[in-house]
C-alpha positions in Angstrom: -4.6 18.2 -9.6 -2.6 19.2 -12.7 -0.9 22.6 -13.1 -2.5 25.1 -15.5 0.8 26.2 -16.9 3.0 23.1 -17.2 6.1 25.1 -18.3 6.1 28.0 -15.8 7.7 27.8 -12.4 8.3 30.2 -9.6 11.0 29.5 -7.0 11.8 31.3 -3.8 15.3 31.4 -2.4 16.1 31.7 1.3 18.0 34.9 2.2 19.3 33.2 5.3 21.2 30.5 3.5 24.6 31.4 1.9 24.2 29.2 -1.1 20.8 30.6 -1.8 22.1 34.2 -1.6 25.0 33.3 -3.9 22.7 31.7 -6.5 20.3 34.6 -6.3 23.2 37.0 -7.1 24.3 34.8 -10.0 20.8 34.6 -11.4 20.2 38.3 -11.0 23.4 39.0 -12.9 22.4 36.8 -15.8 19.1 38.5 -16.6 15.7 37.2 -17.5 16.6 35.7 -20.9 19.4 33.4 -19.7 18.0 32.1 -16.5 15.6 29.6 -17.9 18.3 28.1 -20.2 20.7 27.9 -17.2 18.1 26.1 -15.2 17.4 23.7 -18.0 21.1 23.0 -18.6 21.8 22.5 -14.9 18.9 20.1 -14.3 19.7 18.2 -17.5 23.3 17.8 -16.5 22.4 16.9 -12.9 20.1 14.1 -14.0 22.5 12.8 -16.7 25.5 12.8 -14.3 23.5 10.9 -11.8 22.6 8.3 -14.4 18.9 9.1 -14.6 17.1 9.2 -17.9 14.5 11.8 -18.7 13.0 10.1 -21.7 14.2 12.7 -24.3 16.7 12.3 -27.1 20.3 12.6 -26.2 21.9 15.8 -27.2 25.2 16.0 -29.1 28.3 17.0 -27.2 28.3 20.5 -28.7 24.8 21.1 -27.2 25.7 20.0 -23.7 27.6 21.9 -21.0 31.3 21.2 -21.4 33.9 20.9 -18.7 35.0 24.5 -19.1 31.4 25.7 -18.7 31.1 23.7 -15.5 34.4 25.0 -14.1 33.3 28.6 -14.9 30.0 28.1 -13.1 31.8 26.6 -10.1 34.3 29.5 -10.0 31.4 31.9 -10.0 29.8 30.1 -7.1 33.0 30.0 -5.2 33.4 33.7 -5.6 30.1 34.4 -4.0 30.6 32.0 -1.1 33.7 33.7 0.2 
């Protein structure tokens, strides 16, 4: 059975898991407009770092997350996990 809305997703995070709590705090601090782009960037990078291909054109380096972006995200996650 195919989804009615192919581009709409709902996720639930587990308040008993520290990483889920940290991610929820990060997402809530970003606001609605930026969450979808963060998810797109994170999934895109995860798949490309793992060597998988999504079948879409490769982005230019300026369009991809750079090392500084990744370090900033990791620092934010570390802050919430302490």
